[in-house]
DOVOSE-482482 format. One record per residue (C-alpha): residue in three letters; chain; x, y, z. Coordinates in pm, 1 decimal. Layout:
+---------+--------+----------+----------+----------+
| residuo | cadena |        u |        v |        w |
+---------+--------+----------+----------+----------+
|     ala |      A |        X |        Y |        Z |
...
+---------+--------+----------+----------+----------+
END
This chain:
+---------+--------+----------+----------+----------+
| residuo | cadena |        u |        v |        w |
+---------+--------+----------+----------+----------+
|     unk |      A |    956.6 |   2093.5 |  -2535.6 |
|     unk |      A |   1246.3 |   2004.8 |  -2307.4 |
|     unk |      A |   1197.7 |   2047.0 |  -1932.9 |
|     unk |      A |   1437.3 |   1800.9 |  -1771.1 |
|     unk |      A |   1715.8 |   2052.8 |  -1694.3 |
|     unk |      A |   1463.4 |   2281.6 |  -1522.5 |
|     unk |      A |   1330.2 |   1996.7 |  -1309.4 |
|     unk |      A |   1682.1 |   1906.1 |  -1202.6 |
|     unk |      A |   1761.5 |   2268.0 |  -1124.3 |
|     unk |      A |   1469.0 |   2279.1 |   -884.3 |
|     unk |      A |   1566.6 |   1962.2 |   -699.7 |
|     unk |      A |   1608.3 |   2043.8 |   -330.8 |
|     unk |      A |   1817.4 |   1850.1 |    -78.8 |
|     unk |      A |   1616.5 |   1566.7 |     74.8 |
|     unk |      A |   1453.2 |   1669.0 |    399.7 |
|     unk |      A |   1456.4 |   1315.6 |    538.2 |
|     unk |      A |   1451.9 |    952.3 |    429.8 |
|     unk |      A |   1072.6 |    967.1 |    460.3 |
|     unk |      A |    821.6 |   1249.2 |    484.0 |
|     unk |      A |    885.6 |   1455.8 |    798.6 |
|     unk |      A |    643.2 |   1445.9 |   1087.3 |
|     unk |      A |    630.3 |   1068.6 |   1138.5 |
|     unk |      A |    828.3 |   1063.6 |   1464.3 |
|     unk |      A |    933.4 |   1299.4 |   1742.2 |
|     unk |      A |   1290.7 |   1281.3 |   1613.1 |
|     unk |      A |   1185.3 |   1391.6 |   1263.2 |
|     unk |      A |    934.0 |   1670.4 |   1323.8 |
|     unk |      A |    801.7 |   1896.8 |   1052.2 |
|     unk |      A |    949.6 |   2244.5 |   1017.7 |
|     unk |      A |    644.1 |   2399.4 |    854.9 |
|     unk |      A |    791.2 |   2746.7 |    814.8 |
|     unk |      A |   1106.5 |   2626.4 |    640.5 |
|     unk |      A |    926.4 |   2379.4 |    417.2 |
|     unk |      A |    661.9 |   2617.6 |    284.5 |
|     unk |      A |    917.1 |   2898.2 |    250.9 |
|     unk |      A |   1130.8 |   2679.4 |     24.6 |
|     unk |      A |    841.9 |   2613.3 |   -211.2 |
|     unk |      A |    742.4 |   2980.6 |   -202.9 |
|     unk |      A |   1097.7 |   3081.2 |   -296.5 |
|     unk |      A |   1138.1 |   2825.6 |   -574.1 |
|     unk |      A |    806.8 |   2882.9 |   -748.4 |
|     unk |      A |    847.4 |   3259.6 |   -703.3 |
|     unk |      A |   1186.1 |   3243.8 |   -873.4 |
|     unk |      A |   1033.0 |   3065.6 |  -1172.0 |
|     unk |      A |    774.4 |   3341.6 |  -1206.5 |
|     unk |      A |   1013.6 |   3631.6 |  -1145.1 |
|     unk |      A |   1268.2 |   3508.1 |  -1400.5 |
|     unk |      A |   1004.3 |   3426.5 |  -1660.1 |
|     unk |      A |   1109.7 |   3061.7 |  -1668.5 |
|     unk |      A |    777.0 |   2901.7 |  -1596.1 |
|     unk |      A |    703.0 |   2624.1 |  -1848.5 |
|     unk |      A |    330.6 |   2691.3 |  -1796.1 |
|     unk |      A |    243.3 |   3062.9 |  -1787.4 |
|     unk |      A |   -107.5 |   3166.7 |  -1688.0 |
|     unk |      A |   -240.4 |   3218.3 |  -2041.7 |
|     unk |      A |   -141.4 |   2869.7 |  -2157.0 |
|     unk |      A |   -253.1 |   2709.8 |  -1830.7 |
|     unk |      A |   -600.5 |   2859.4 |  -1856.6 |
|     unk |      A |   -631.5 |   2752.9 |  -2220.3 |
|     unk |      A |   -537.2 |   2397.0 |  -2128.7 |
|     unk |      A |   -789.9 |   2405.7 |  -1846.2 |
|     unk |      A |  -1062.0 |   2373.3 |  -2110.4 |
|     unk |      A |   -954.2 |   2014.6 |  -2182.5 |
|     unk |      A |  -1219.2 |   1774.3 |  -2060.9 |
|     unk |      A |  -1037.4 |   1439.8 |  -2087.3 |
|     unk |      A |   -696.4 |   1284.5 |  -2134.7 |
|     unk |      A |   -555.7 |    947.5 |  -2234.5 |
|     unk |      A |   -216.5 |   1005.1 |  -2072.7 |
|     unk |      A |   -241.9 |    867.8 |  -1716.1 |
|     unk |      A |   -157.2 |    502.5 |  -1666.5 |
|     unk |      A |   -352.1 |    454.0 |  -1347.3 |
|     unk |      A |   -254.5 |    176.4 |  -1111.9 |
|     unk |      A |   -481.8 |   -118.2 |  -1037.9 |
|     unk |      A |   -669.3 |    -57.3 |   -710.2 |
|     unk |      A |   -519.0 |   -228.9 |   -407.3 |
|     unk |      A |   -702.5 |   -511.6 |   -229.1 |
|     unk |      A |   -464.4 |   -546.7 |     66.2 |
|     unk |      A |   -569.7 |   -385.5 |    398.6 |
|     unk |      A |   -303.3 |   -161.3 |    549.9 |
|     unk |      A |   -211.4 |    -85.1 |    909.1 |
|     unk |      A |   -286.8 |    276.8 |    998.1 |
|     unk |      A |     82.9 |    365.5 |   1020.0 |
|     unk |      A |    148.8 |    212.7 |    677.6 |
|     unk |      A |   -148.2 |    395.5 |    526.5 |
|     unk |      A |    -17.5 |    725.6 |    657.7 |
|     unk |      A |    334.2 |    654.7 |    526.0 |
|     unk |      A |    205.9 |    575.3 |    176.0 |
|     unk |      A |    -15.0 |    880.9 |    172.8 |
|     unk |      A |    280.0 |   1095.3 |    280.6 |
|     unk |      A |    497.6 |    963.9 |     -5.0 |
|     unk |      A |    238.6 |   1041.9 |   -270.9 |
|     unk |      A |     83.2 |   1368.3 |   -147.9 |
|     unk |      A |    228.9 |   1695.2 |   -277.4 |
|     unk |      A |    204.2 |   2062.9 |   -191.6 |
|     unk |      A |     96.5 |   2267.2 |   -494.1 |
|     unk |      A |    242.1 |   2618.9 |   -501.4 |
|     unk |      A |    119.4 |   2888.6 |   -740.6 |
|     unk |      A |    307.0 |   3218.6 |   -766.2 |
|     unk |      A |    118.6 |   3538.3 |   -845.6 |
|     unk |      A |    137.1 |   3915.8 |   -801.7 |
|     unk |      A |   -120.9 |   4111.1 |   -605.9 |
|     unk |      A |   -234.0 |   4466.9 |   -679.5 |
|     unk |      A |    -74.3 |   4617.7 |   -368.4 |
|     unk |      A |    300.1 |   4547.5 |   -399.8 |
|     unk |      A |    567.3 |   4441.7 |   -651.8 |
|     unk |      A |    641.6 |   4111.3 |   -477.0 |
|     unk |      A |    551.7 |   3760.7 |   -586.1 |
|     unk |      A |    322.5 |   3568.2 |   -353.1 |
|     unk |      A |    244.8 |   3197.2 |   -341.8 |
|     unk |      A |    -85.0 |   3028.1 |   -271.8 |
|     unk |      A |    -55.0 |   2676.0 |   -132.4 |
|     unk |      A |   -280.6 |   2376.8 |   -190.7 |
|     unk |      A |   -247.9 |   1999.4 |   -214.5 |
|     unk |      A |   -254.1 |   1717.0 |   -467.2 |
|     unk |      A |   -178.6 |   1346.6 |   -500.0 |
|     unk |      A |     35.6 |   1154.1 |   -748.3 |
|     unk |      A |   -175.4 |    904.9 |   -946.0 |
|     unk |      A |     68.6 |    806.9 |  -1222.2 |
|     unk |      A |    441.6 |    739.6 |  -1160.7 |
|     unk |      A |    533.2 |    931.1 |  -1477.1 |
|     unk |      A |    428.3 |   1253.3 |  -1304.7 |
|     unk |      A |     49.8 |   1295.7 |  -1315.9 |
|     unk |      A |   -103.8 |   1468.2 |  -1013.1 |
|     unk |      A |   -474.0 |   1487.8 |   -926.8 |
|     unk |      A |   -592.9 |   1810.5 |   -764.3 |
|     unk |      A |   -887.3 |   2051.7 |   -780.5 |
|     unk |      A |   -997.6 |   2257.2 |  -1079.8 |
|     unk |      A |   -991.1 |   2568.0 |   -860.4 |
|     unk |      A |   -624.7 |   2494.9 |   -783.1 |
|     unk |      A |   -506.0 |   2404.7 |  -1133.9 |
|     unk |      A |   -709.9 |   2670.1 |  -1314.3 |
|     unk |      A |   -694.2 |   2966.4 |  -1076.2 |
|     unk |      A |   -715.1 |   3297.3 |  -1263.8 |
|     unk |      A |   -389.1 |   3427.6 |  -1119.4 |
|     unk |      A |    -55.1 |   3249.5 |  -1124.8 |
|     unk |      A |    242.2 |   3280.5 |  -1359.0 |
|     unk |      A |    417.7 |   2969.8 |  -1227.7 |
|     unk |      A |    305.1 |   2648.0 |  -1062.7 |
|     unk |      A |    511.5 |   2374.1 |   -901.2 |
|     unk |      A |    472.4 |   2085.9 |   -657.6 |
|     unk |      A |    684.4 |   1983.0 |   -361.1 |
|     unk |      A |    732.0 |   1611.0 |   -299.7 |
|     unk |      A |    771.8 |   1441.6 |     36.6 |
|     unk |      A |   1152.5 |   1442.7 |      5.5 |
|     unk |      A |   1161.6 |   1817.7 |    -55.2 |
|     unk |      A |   1206.2 |   1806.8 |   -433.5 |
|     unk |      A |   1026.3 |   2083.6 |   -621.7 |
|     unk |      A |    902.9 |   1998.2 |   -971.6 |
|     unk |      A |    737.3 |   2243.8 |  -1213.1 |
|     unk |      A |    387.7 |   2182.0 |  -1346.0 |
|     unk |      A |    417.4 |   2175.2 |  -1724.9 |
|     unk |      A |     67.6 |   2087.6 |  -1845.1 |
|     unk |      A |   -300.1 |   2074.2 |  -1747.9 |
|     unk |      A |   -409.4 |   1739.6 |  -1891.2 |
|     unk |      A |   -782.5 |   1763.7 |  -1815.4 |
|     unk |      A |  -1018.1 |   1950.4 |  -1586.7 |
|     unk |      A |  -1386.0 |   1970.6 |  -1489.6 |
|     unk |      A |  -1503.3 |   2294.0 |  -1328.1 |
|     unk |      A |  -1836.7 |   2165.3 |  -1197.8 |
|     unk |      A |  -1684.5 |   1863.8 |  -1025.8 |
|     unk |      A |  -1376.2 |   2067.4 |   -917.8 |
|     unk |      A |  -1123.1 |   1810.6 |  -1037.9 |
|     unk |      A |   -812.3 |   1831.4 |  -1255.2 |
|     unk |      A |   -515.2 |   1622.9 |  -1367.8 |
|     unk |      A |   -182.2 |   1801.1 |  -1416.8 |
|     unk |      A |    156.4 |   1682.8 |  -1537.7 |
|     unk |      A |    484.3 |   1769.2 |  -1367.1 |
|     unk |      A |    834.2 |   1746.5 |  -1509.3 |
|     unk |      A |   1004.9 |   1463.1 |  -1320.0 |
|     unk |      A |   1333.3 |   1476.6 |  -1509.5 |
|     unk |      A |   1289.3 |   1107.1 |  -1584.7 |
|     unk |      A |   1227.0 |   1013.3 |  -1223.7 |
|     unk |      A |    945.5 |    770.0 |  -1134.0 |
|     unk |      A |    723.4 |    903.0 |   -858.3 |
|     unk |      A |    539.2 |    711.1 |   -583.2 |
|     unk |      A |    177.9 |    696.5 |   -703.8 |
|     unk |      A |   -143.0 |    569.2 |   -546.6 |
|     unk |      A |   -427.3 |    381.6 |   -721.3 |
|     unk |      A |   -766.9 |    547.3 |   -771.7 |
|     unk |      A |  -1094.9 |    379.4 |   -680.4 |
|     unk |      A |  -1440.1 |    511.1 |   -768.4 |
|     unk |      A |  -1684.3 |    281.0 |   -590.7 |
|     unk |      A |  -1637.4 |    329.7 |   -215.5 |
|     unk |      A |  -1977.2 |    312.7 |    -39.7 |
|     unk |      A |  -2111.9 |    550.0 |    224.3 |
|     unk |      A |  -2021.9 |    439.0 |    575.0 |
|     unk |      A |  -1676.2 |    315.5 |    477.1 |
|     unk |      A |  -1370.5 |    410.2 |    683.1 |
|     unk |      A |  -1146.7 |    672.3 |    524.0 |
|     unk |      A |   -844.8 |    889.7 |    599.3 |
|     unk |      A |   -725.7 |   1227.5 |    475.5 |
|     unk |      A |   -362.3 |   1340.9 |    437.8 |
|     unk |      A |   -352.0 |   1716.0 |    381.7 |
|     unk |      A |   -166.0 |   2043.1 |    435.5 |
|     unk |      A |   -410.3 |   2268.7 |    623.8 |
|     unk |      A |   -318.8 |   2636.2 |    658.9 |
|     unk |      A |     57.4 |   2591.8 |    632.8 |
|     unk |      A |     67.3 |   2273.3 |    842.1 |
|     unk |      A |    237.9 |   1996.8 |    649.2 |
|     unk |      A |    120.4 |   1636.2 |    651.6 |
|     unk |      A |   -187.9 |   1634.5 |    875.1 |
|     unk |      A |   -339.8 |   1283.8 |    893.4 |
|     unk |      A |   -700.4 |   1242.0 |   1006.4 |
|     unk |      A |   -961.3 |    968.8 |    992.1 |
|     unk |      A |  -1337.8 |    944.4 |    953.3 |
|     unk |      A |  -1605.0 |    787.5 |    735.1 |
|     unk |      A |  -1790.1 |    862.4 |    413.4 |
|     unk |      A |  -2105.4 |   1027.9 |    546.4 |
|     unk |      A |  -2297.0 |   1024.9 |    217.8 |
|     unk |      A |  -2294.2 |   1112.4 |   -152.0 |
|     unk |      A |  -2508.4 |   1411.8 |   -250.8 |
|     unk |      A |  -2574.4 |   1610.4 |   -566.5 |
|     unk |      A |  -2467.7 |   1974.2 |   -547.6 |
|     unk |      A |  -2758.7 |   2221.1 |   -514.6 |
|     unk |      A |  -2555.0 |   2485.5 |   -698.8 |
|     unk |      A |  -2661.7 |   2507.7 |  -1066.7 |
|     unk |      A |  -2309.4 |   2622.2 |  -1157.9 |
|     unk |      A |  -2177.1 |   2279.6 |  -1054.6 |
|     unk |      A |  -2378.8 |   2116.0 |  -1333.7 |
|     unk |      A |  -2508.4 |   1825.4 |  -1129.4 |
|     unk |      A |  -2179.3 |   1740.5 |   -961.8 |
|     unk |      A |  -2188.4 |   1470.7 |   -695.2 |
|     unk |      A |  -2002.0 |   1535.3 |   -369.1 |
|     unk |      A |  -1858.2 |   1281.9 |   -129.4 |
|     unk |      A |  -1929.1 |   1421.1 |    217.8 |
|     unk |      A |  -1686.1 |   1302.6 |    485.1 |
|     unk |      A |  -1621.9 |   1336.9 |    857.4 |
|     unk |      A |  -1238.7 |   1352.3 |    863.9 |
|     unk |      A |  -1073.1 |   1687.8 |    941.2 |
|     unk |      A |   -916.3 |   1930.5 |    695.1 |
|     unk |      A |   -903.3 |   2306.8 |    638.9 |
|     unk |      A |   -791.0 |   2570.3 |    388.5 |
|     unk |      A |   -471.1 |   2469.7 |    211.1 |
|     unk |      A |   -599.6 |   2111.6 |    190.0 |
|     unk |      A |   -770.4 |   2158.2 |   -146.8 |
|     unk |      A |   -679.5 |   1863.7 |   -369.1 |
|     unk |      A |   -555.9 |   1644.7 |    -83.3 |
|     unk |      A |   -632.2 |   1272.4 |   -106.2 |
|     unk |      A |   -912.9 |   1091.2 |     70.5 |
|     unk |      A |   -804.0 |    727.7 |    111.1 |
|     unk |      A |   -969.4 |    396.7 |    191.3 |
|     unk |      A |   -808.0 |    147.0 |    431.3 |
|     unk |      A |   -646.8 |    -29.8 |    133.8 |
|     unk |      A |   -444.1 |    273.8 |     29.9 |
|     unk |      A |   -655.8 |    371.9 |   -271.0 |
|     unk |      A |   -743.3 |    733.6 |   -351.2 |
|     unk |      A |  -1122.3 |    747.8 |   -322.9 |
|     unk |      A |  -1164.7 |   1125.6 |   -332.1 |
|     unk |      A |  -1006.2 |   1470.6 |   -312.6 |
|     unk |      A |  -1070.5 |   1750.5 |    -64.6 |
|     unk |      A |  -1270.2 |   2029.0 |   -228.2 |
|     unk |      A |  -1451.1 |   2260.9 |     15.9 |
|     unk |      A |  -1626.9 |   2307.4 |    348.6 |
|     unk |      A |  -1957.5 |   2461.7 |    447.4 |
|     unk |      A |  -2018.8 |   2572.6 |    804.9 |
|     unk |      A |  -2375.0 |   2538.9 |    933.1 |
|     unk |      A |  -2515.1 |   2785.7 |   1187.9 |
|     unk |      A |  -2848.8 |   2763.4 |   1365.7 |
|     unk |      A |  -2933.0 |   3133.1 |   1328.8 |
|     unk |      A |  -2885.9 |   3391.6 |   1055.9 |
|     unk |      A |  -2952.0 |   3743.7 |   1181.9 |
|     unk |      A |  -3124.9 |   4017.8 |    981.1 |
|     unk |      A |  -2784.4 |   4179.7 |    917.7 |
|     unk |      A |  -2658.1 |   3853.3 |    769.9 |
|     unk |      A |  -2442.9 |   3753.8 |   1066.5 |
|     unk |      A |  -2455.1 |   3383.8 |   1146.3 |
|     unk |      A |  -2466.0 |   3263.7 |   1506.1 |
|     unk |      A |  -2476.2 |   2940.3 |   1703.4 |
|     unk |      A |  -2234.3 |   2729.7 |   1500.2 |
|     unk |      A |  -2340.8 |   2365.1 |   1473.9 |
|     unk |      A |  -2132.5 |   2162.5 |   1227.8 |
|     unk |      A |  -1912.5 |   2162.1 |    917.6 |
|     unk |      A |  -2007.4 |   1979.8 |    600.5 |
|     unk |      A |  -1695.4 |   1863.1 |    418.2 |
|     unk |      A |  -1740.8 |   1824.1 |     42.6 |
|     unk |      A |  -1495.6 |   1610.3 |   -151.0 |
|     unk |      A |  -1450.9 |   1511.4 |   -513.9 |
|     unk |      A |  -1539.6 |   1140.3 |   -541.2 |
|     unk |      A |  -1284.8 |    906.2 |   -696.3 |
|     unk |      A |  -1521.6 |    840.5 |   -985.8 |
|     unk |      A |  -1478.6 |   1203.9 |  -1097.1 |
|     unk |      A |  -1102.2 |   1152.4 |  -1129.6 |
|     unk |      A |  -1160.5 |    839.0 |  -1336.9 |
|     unk |      A |  -1408.7 |   1025.4 |  -1557.8 |
|     unk |      A |  -1125.8 |   1252.0 |  -1681.7 |
|     unk |      A |   -931.3 |    955.4 |  -1817.5 |
|     unk |      A |  -1047.9 |    842.5 |  -2161.6 |
|     unk |      A |   -836.7 |    565.2 |  -2320.3 |
|     unk |      A |   -730.3 |    628.7 |  -2677.1 |
|     unk |      A |   -943.8 |    437.4 |  -2929.2 |
|     unk |      A |   -784.7 |    133.6 |  -3088.9 |
|     unk |      A |   -662.3 |    181.9 |  -3449.2 |
|     unk |      A |   -914.6 |     87.3 |  -3717.2 |
|     unk |      A |   -912.3 |   -282.0 |  -3807.1 |
|     unk |      A |   -773.0 |   -395.2 |  -3471.8 |
+---------+--------+----------+----------+----------+
END
């Protein structure tokens, strides 16, 4: 299947030499940026030109492993905070999914996040992003403003809320980050995400702990709990170590209240638990092809 012309059609003018928001002279225009992705992915859906319609996407979501990604070797070189942010900005994408609601004839776009982990165009994100029930077209926006269609779900795990998707790069090599699966609790981390329509929010914290999910539906999934900030729209955003490796992905939050009233209302907010997909779960989706017999 040929997708290169479509990818080139969706190429937007570069917003800046680097991701916007790094300096006061290159601020982010959140409204314009998200509107562009909304328009582009909506056009794909409205014109029936999506290379990955909902039916096919959901079928591919049943894949449990892939041999396609050529993951980079984890970095061993510590990075200055500014450099870490710049690398995260280059490799983090906004994931837009266009769908129709039941109340109007218009196309709407839900926005999430993801991170490039293979220069050929493989993006890691959440299962709940890649395999959402609704969505006739899906595309990602790069740091330079380019919009590339998602053409395949390579592998996904519902319980661990992780997925690998492939985008059509038109032959372009993308800036990818290595993945690491062994970061210990207590280590310094950072998160680069797109919370609630706010592009490129960089925050820092630590790995608080690793804990098994109490939800039977998660099938024993292990969460990386962190202290850095993120919010809705950040799903699939990278959690990074100080070496520039992807060590996890944003997944969910759980607010803790001291009191739950008889009517179910919760009062006296205390803290937010931030659950992330550990890097090991990304690596678990990648299964190298077996060597030919006799070799």
